[in-house]
C-alpha positions as CSV (number, residue, x, y, z in Angstrom):
1,M,45.7,21.4,15.2
2,S,45.0,18.2,18.0
3,G,43.8,20.0,20.1
4,L,41.2,21.5,17.6
5,L,40.3,17.9,16.6
6,A,40.2,17.5,20.7
7,N,37.5,20.1,21.3
8,W,35.8,19.1,18.4
9,A,35.4,15.6,19.6
10,D,34.0,17.1,22.7
11,W,31.7,19.6,21.2
12,L,30.3,16.7,18.6
13,P,27.8,15.1,21.3
14,Q,26.1,18.3,22.1
15,L,25.9,19.5,18.2
16,W,24.3,15.8,17.5
17,K,21.5,16.9,19.9
18,G,21.0,20.2,17.9
19,L,21.3,18.6,14.6
20,L,18.4,16.1,15.7
21,I,16.3,18.7,16.7
22,S,17.1,20.9,13.4
23,L,16.4,17.5,11.6
24,Q,13.4,17.4,13.7
25,L,12.1,20.8,12.8
26,T,12.6,20.5,9.2
27,G,10.6,17.2,9.1
28,A,8.2,19.0,10.7
29,A,7.9,21.9,8.4
30,L,7.4,19.5,5.2
31,A,5.0,17.2,7.2
32,A,2.7,20.6,7.4
33,G,3.8,22.7,4.6
34,L,3.8,20.4,1.8
35,P,-0.1,19.8,1.7
36,L,-0.8,23.2,2.4
37,G,1.6,24.2,-1.2
38,L,-0.5,21.5,-3.3
39,A,-3.7,23.2,-1.7
40,L,-2.4,26.8,-3.0
41,A,-1.3,25.6,-6.2
42,L,-4.7,24.2,-6.3
43,L,-6.6,27.4,-5.1
44,T,-4.0,29.6,-7.9
45,S,-5.1,27.4,-10.9
46,A,-9.1,27.3,-10.2
47,R,-11.3,29.1,-12.6
48,T,-13.0,31.0,-9.8
49,P,-12.1,34.3,-9.2
50,W,-13.1,34.4,-5.3
51,L,-11.0,31.3,-4.8
52,K,-7.9,32.2,-7.3
53,W,-6.9,35.6,-6.1
54,P,-7.0,35.1,-2.3
55,A,-4.7,32.1,-3.0
56,I,-2.6,34.2,-5.2
57,A,-2.2,37.1,-2.9
58,L,-1.5,34.5,0.0
59,V,1.2,32.9,-2.0
60,E,2.8,36.3,-3.0
61,V,2.9,37.7,0.8
62,G,4.2,34.1,2.0
63,R,7.2,34.2,-0.8
64,G,7.4,38.1,-0.1
65,A,8.0,37.9,3.5
66,P,11.9,36.8,5.1
67,A,11.0,33.8,6.6
68,L,13.0,35.3,9.6
69,V,9.8,37.6,10.0
70,V,7.5,34.9,9.8
71,L,9.4,33.3,12.7
72,Q,9.2,36.1,14.7
73,M,5.0,36.8,13.5
74,V,4.3,33.8,14.8
75,Y,6.1,32.9,17.9
76,Y,5.3,36.4,19.4
77,G,2.4,36.9,17.3
78,L,0.4,34.0,18.4
79,P,0.9,34.6,22.1
80,S,-1.0,38.1,21.6
81,A,-3.5,36.8,20.1
82,G,-4.3,34.0,23.0
83,I,-2.3,31.0,21.9
84,N,0.0,30.0,23.7
85,V,2.3,26.8,21.9
86,S,5.9,26.0,22.9
87,A,8.8,27.4,20.3
88,F,9.5,24.1,18.8
89,I,5.5,24.1,17.3
90,S,6.4,27.9,16.5
91,G,9.3,27.4,14.6
92,A,7.6,24.4,13.0
93,L,4.7,26.1,11.9
94,A,6.7,29.5,10.7
95,L,8.5,27.5,8.6
96,A,5.7,25.6,7.3
97,L,3.7,28.7,5.8
98,T,7.2,29.7,4.1
99,T,7.0,26.0,3.0
100,G,3.8,26.3,1.6
101,A,4.2,29.1,-0.4
102,Y,7.3,28.2,-1.7
103,T,6.1,24.9,-2.4
104,S,3.2,25.9,-4.1
105,E,4.5,27.2,-7.0
106,I,7.0,24.1,-7.7
107,L,4.0,22.3,-7.1
108,R,1.7,24.2,-10.3
109,A,4.8,23.7,-12.3
110,G,4.5,20.0,-11.6
111,I,0.7,20.2,-11.9
112,N,0.8,22.2,-15.4
113,A,3.5,19.4,-16.3
114,V,1.1,16.7,-16.9
115,P,0.8,16.1,-20.2
116,K,-2.7,17.0,-21.3
117,G,-3.0,13.5,-23.1
118,E,-3.3,12.1,-19.6
119,V,-6.4,14.4,-18.8
120,E,-7.9,13.5,-22.0
121,A,-7.4,10.4,-21.6
122,G,-8.8,9.9,-18.2
123,H,-12.2,11.8,-19.6
124,A,-12.5,9.6,-22.3
125,L,-12.4,6.7,-19.9
126,G,-15.5,8.1,-17.8
127,M,-13.9,9.8,-15.2
128,T,-15.2,12.8,-12.9
129,P,-13.1,16.2,-13.3
130,G,-12.6,15.4,-9.1
131,D,-11.4,12.0,-10.2
132,V,-9.1,12.9,-12.7
133,L,-7.8,15.5,-10.4
134,R,-6.9,12.9,-7.6
135,F,-5.8,9.8,-9.7
136,V,-4.0,11.3,-13.1
137,V,-3.2,14.9,-12.5
138,I,-2.1,15.4,-8.9
139,P,0.0,12.0,-8.5
140,Q,1.9,12.9,-11.6
141,G,2.8,16.0,-11.0
142,V,3.8,15.8,-7.7
143,V,6.4,13.3,-9.5
144,F,7.3,16.1,-12.1
145,A,7.9,18.5,-8.5
146,V,9.7,15.8,-6.4
147,P,13.4,17.0,-7.9
148,A,12.4,20.7,-6.8
149,L,10.9,20.0,-3.1
150,M,13.7,17.7,-2.3
151,G,16.6,21.1,-3.7
152,F,13.7,22.9,-1.2
153,A,13.9,20.4,2.0
154,I,17.5,21.3,2.0
155,L,16.9,25.2,2.1
156,I,14.1,24.4,5.1
157,F,16.6,22.1,6.5
158,Q,19.5,25.3,6.6
159,A,16.0,27.7,7.5
160,T,15.9,26.0,10.7
161,A,19.4,27.8,11.6
162,L,16.9,30.9,12.1
163,T,14.9,29.7,14.7
164,F,18.1,29.9,17.3
165,T,16.7,33.6,17.8
166,I,13.4,32.1,19.7
167,A,15.5,29.8,21.7
168,I,15.0,26.3,19.8
169,P,18.3,24.3,20.8
170,E,18.9,23.2,17.5
171,L,22.0,22.9,15.8
172,L,23.1,26.9,15.5
173,A,21.6,27.8,19.1
174,R,24.2,25.1,20.7
175,A,27.1,25.7,18.6
176,Y,26.3,29.7,19.8
177,R,26.2,27.9,23.5
178,I,29.3,26.2,23.1
179,G,31.0,29.3,21.7
180,A,30.1,31.8,24.3
181,A,31.0,29.2,27.6
182,T,34.7,28.8,25.5
183,Y,35.4,31.6,23.1
184,L,36.0,29.3,20.8
185,Y,33.5,31.1,18.4
186,L,35.4,30.3,15.1
187,D,36.2,26.3,16.0
188,V,32.5,25.6,16.8
189,L,31.2,27.0,13.9
190,I,32.9,25.3,11.7
191,L,32.4,22.2,13.4
192,A,28.5,23.2,12.9
193,G,29.0,24.2,8.9
194,L,30.9,20.9,8.7
195,V,27.7,19.2,10.1
196,Y,25.3,21.0,8.3
197,L,27.4,20.4,4.7
198,A,27.3,16.1,6.0
199,I,23.5,16.3,5.2
200,T,23.2,18.9,2.8
201,I,26.2,17.8,0.3
202,P,25.0,13.9,0.0
203,F,21.5,15.0,-0.1
204,G,22.0,17.9,-2.7
205,W,23.8,14.3,-4.6
206,L,20.5,12.8,-4.6
207,V,18.5,15.7,-5.4
208,N,20.5,15.8,-8.7
209,R,20.4,12.5,-9.1
210,A,16.6,12.0,-8.7
211,A,16.3,14.7,-11.4
212,R,18.7,12.6,-13.8
213,R,16.3,9.7,-13.5
214,L,13.2,12.0,-14.1
215,G,14.7,13.4,-17.0
216,S,15.8,10.4,-18.9
217,H,12.5,8.8,-17.4
218,L,10.5,12.1,-19.7
219,G,12.9,11.7,-22.4
């Protein structure tokens, strides 16, 4: 046992560096994917067919394609199109596309949850439809969607482990690298799993707390 703990102490600094990259990937994917998800949510709710149906098709394709497939398509597809970017950008972009597809439904549900009375009140005050959407519907819809979005952020953090397939030195990639050097795969993967849990469990508590607070506010 003491040998295991000594190994963990030696490996933890390397895994810490990988964790920072995983968190950076998560942040970049959410920063790019959430605005995309909001745009798709609005487009799929549009009354204009030529806006609505292409957006629905994009969402369904994005939700149906496994994140690993999207990752490989972006990483190998962009250079084929003459666009050369780093592995980190490819990984962040692929995760952002997945984020946009999934969060569009979350945000659309939040927008649909806005009481009609709020919209009618905005119109009664003389606000234009665009102003009602921008100042009433979207802000409240995003608030309603916050707990689900926080839960999805955990999934994206876990999905960053897929980027080890394109040589991004994130947490899992560094764990495999240590395992290849020491042949102690199980030991290092247990430690990597504990590091993941150290992030996801507290954040999961925050998600539950946010959901309860929102529920009590709505109640």
